[in-house]
C-alpha positions in Angstrom: -144.2 100.3 199.7 -144.2 102.4 196.7 -147.3 102.5 194.5 -145.0 102.8 191.5 -143.7 99.3 192.0 -144.3 97.1 188.8 -147.2 94.5 189.1 -145.0 91.7 188.8 -142.8 93.0 191.7 -145.9 93.4 193.9 -147.1 89.9 193.0 -143.6 88.5 193.9 -143.7 90.3 197.3 -147.2 89.0 197.8 -146.2 85.5 197.2 -143.2 86.0 199.5 -145.6 86.8 202.3 -147.7 83.7 201.6 -144.5 81.7 201.8 -143.3 83.3 205.0 -146.9 82.7 206.7 -146.8 79.1 205.5 -143.3 78.8 207.0 -144.4 80.1 210.4 -147.4 77.9 210.3 -145.1 74.8 209.7 -142.7 75.8 212.4 -145.7 76.2 214.8 -146.8 72.6 214.1 -143.5 71.2 215.3 -142.7 69.5 218.6 -141.7 72.9 220.2 -145.2 74.2 220.0 -147.1 71.0 221.1 -149.7 71.1 223.9 -147.3 70.0 226.4 -144.7 72.7 225.3 -147.2 75.6 225.1 -148.7 74.8 228.5 -145.3 75.6 230.2 -146.0 79.1 228.8 -149.7 79.3 229.1 -149.9 77.6 232.4 -148.4 80.5 234.5 -150.2 83.1 232.4 -153.5 81.6 232.7 -153.1 80.8 236.4 -152.0 84.5 236.9 -155.1 85.7 235.0 -157.4 83.1 236.7 -156.1 82.2 240.1 -158.9 79.8 240.9 -158.7 77.9 237.6 -159.0 74.3 238.2 -157.0 71.7 236.1 -160.0 70.6 233.9 -160.9 74.2 233.1 -157.2 75.0 232.4 -157.0 72.3 229.8 -160.1 73.5 228.2 -159.0 77.1 228.1 -155.6 75.9 226.9 -157.2 74.0 224.1 -159.4 77.0 223.0 -156.4 79.3 223.1 -154.6 76.8 220.7 -157.6 76.5 218.4 -157.9 80.2 218.3 -154.3 80.3 217.2 -155.0 77.9 214.4 -158.0 80.1 213.3 -156.0 83.2 213.4 -152.9 82.0 211.6 -155.0 80.5 208.8 -157.1 83.6 208.4 -153.9 85.5 207.7 -152.8 82.8 205.2 -156.2 83.1 203.6 -156.0 86.8 203.4 -152.4 86.7 202.0 -153.1 84.0 199.5 -156.2 85.9 198.1 -154.0 89.0 197.8 -151.2 87.3 196.0 -153.7 85.5 193.7 -155.5 89.0 193.0 -152.1 90.5 192.1 -151.0 87.6 190.0 -154.1 86.6 187.9 -156.8 88.6 186.0 -159.8 86.5 187.5 -162.9 87.5 189.2 -163.2 87.7 192.9 -165.2 84.6 193.6 -162.5 82.5 191.6 -159.6 84.3 193.6 -161.4 83.4 196.8 -161.8 79.7 195.8 -158.1 79.5 194.9 -157.2 81.3 198.1 -159.1 78.6 200.0 -157.4 75.8 198.1 -154.1 77.2 199.1 -155.3 77.3 202.7 -156.7 73.7 202.5 -153.5 72.4 200.9 -151.3 74.0 203.8 -153.8 72.8 206.4 -153.8 69.3 205.2 -150.1 69.1 204.7 -149.6 70.6 208.2 -151.9 68.0 209.8 -150.3 65.1 207.8 -146.9 66.4 209.0 -148.1 66.5 212.6 -149.2 62.8 212.4 -145.6 61.9 212.3 -144.5 63.9 215.2 -144.8 61.9 218.6 -146.0 64.9 220.7 -148.6 66.1 218.0 -151.6 64.4 216.4 -152.9 65.2 213.0 -156.6 65.8 212.9 -159.3 66.4 210.3 -161.0 68.5 212.8 -158.1 70.9 212.7 -158.0 70.9 209.0 -161.6 72.2 209.4 -160.7 74.7 212.0 -157.8 75.9 209.7 -160.1 76.0 206.7 -162.7 78.1 208.6 -159.9 80.5 209.6 -158.8 80.8 205.9 -162.5 81.4 205.0 -162.7 84.0 207.6 -159.6 85.9 206.1 -160.9 85.6 202.6 -164.3 86.9 203.6 -162.6 89.8 205.4 -160.4 90.8 202.5 -163.4 90.4 200.0 -165.5 92.8 202.3 -162.6 95.3 202.3 -162.5 95.0 198.6 -166.2 95.7 198.3 -166.1 98.7 200.8 -163.3 100.1 198.7 -165.0 99.6 195.4 -162.4 97.1 194.1 -163.6 94.3 192.0 -167.1 95.7 191.9 -169.4 95.3 188.8 -167.8 97.3 185.9 -164.4 97.7 187.4 -161.3 96.5 185.7 -159.4 93.3 186.6 -156.0 93.8 188.5 -154.0 92.6 185.5 -154.6 91.9 181.8 
């Protein structure tokens, strides 16, 4: 990506990344990625890695892998939403962070609501919390990177006027 791109073009590209991430999240919340479907993939892998794994421990490990996936995909969404907002609006970092988390919360709540209508899935407020925690992790990570790079530090200019 060229540094000479216009701010508007950079912001549009950033929002396309948010839309792409949201699309992937919503695709992953369909029937094809239910616990029953993913256990067909993870079952052989986990049994190869842990040959003595009993059924109860397999279920627990499978659950943790799935929840870690939630956390990771929403961390990426939080990071991307923060970046898109930062490139689009001339607002302070804390406000950008809150708006980024609002995007994460909206996608997480919509995703879980959608899952409540799919027979092989269950919508869960706990998953919304896990998703939100992932988004917060992503936002905290990018804020830390901004601080290390000196972006948004006291006395620095806002990204756009």
